[in-house]
C-alpha positions as CSV (number, residue, x, y, z in Angstrom):
1,M,136.4,101.6,108.5
2,P,133.6,103.4,106.2
3,S,130.4,101.5,105.6
4,E,129.6,100.5,101.8
5,E,127.2,102.5,100.3
6,R,124.7,100.6,98.4
7,N,123.7,101.8,95.0
8,M,120.3,100.6,93.7
9,K,118.7,100.8,90.3
10,I,115.3,102.1,90.1
11,N,113.2,103.7,87.1
12,I,112.0,107.3,87.9
13,N,109.4,108.3,85.1
14,N,110.6,105.6,82.8
15,K,114.3,106.7,83.1
16,Q,116.8,104.5,84.9
17,H,118.5,106.0,88.1
18,E,120.6,104.7,90.5
19,T,120.0,105.7,94.4
20,Q,121.4,105.0,97.8
21,A,117.8,106.0,99.2
22,S,116.2,103.2,101.2
23,T,112.6,104.9,101.3
24,I,110.5,107.3,99.5
25,S,111.1,110.1,101.9
26,E,115.0,109.8,101.4
27,L,114.4,109.7,97.5
28,A,112.2,112.7,97.7
29,T,115.0,114.7,99.8
30,Q,117.8,113.2,97.2
31,L,115.7,114.6,94.3
32,Q,115.2,117.8,96.0
33,L,111.4,117.7,95.4
34,P,109.1,120.6,96.7
35,P,107.2,119.9,99.9
36,K,104.0,120.4,98.4
37,G,102.2,119.6,95.1
38,V,104.2,116.2,94.4
39,A,102.7,112.6,94.2
40,I,104.6,109.7,94.1
41,A,103.3,105.9,93.0
42,I,105.5,102.9,93.1
43,D,104.4,100.1,90.7
44,N,101.3,102.2,89.8
45,Q,100.1,102.5,93.3
46,L,99.8,106.0,94.9
47,K,101.7,106.1,98.3
48,P,100.4,109.0,100.7
49,R,102.8,111.4,102.0
50,S,102.2,110.2,105.3
51,T,103.6,106.7,104.4
52,W,106.7,107.9,102.5
53,D,109.0,107.6,105.7
54,D,107.9,104.0,106.2
55,T,107.6,103.0,102.5
56,P,110.8,101.0,101.4
57,L,112.5,101.2,97.9
58,Q,113.2,97.8,96.2
59,E,115.6,97.5,93.1
60,G,114.1,97.6,89.9
61,A,110.9,99.7,91.3
62,C,109.2,101.7,88.8
63,I,108.5,105.1,90.3
64,T,106.2,107.8,88.9
65,I,106.6,111.3,90.0
66,I,103.9,113.9,89.2
67,K,104.3,117.6,90.1
68,A,101.4,119.9,90.3
69,A,101.7,122.5,87.8
70,C,99.8,126.0,87.7
71,G,98.4,127.7,84.6
72,G,96.4,126.2,81.8
């Protein structure tokens, strides 16, 4: 019997998304974020990359993703 997938509604950069990711790390993989030059904050609290595997996502979380840009 297949396990039931649970979609969770979260906000990423002020846009609503549905995800099955349970951690920041899973979300980064799902969104195909680059391995460097990305910062993620949940409810305005920056989460160091070293904590992404252990930081759970909650329904309704407000997530900000910032990508470093080169140039000027």
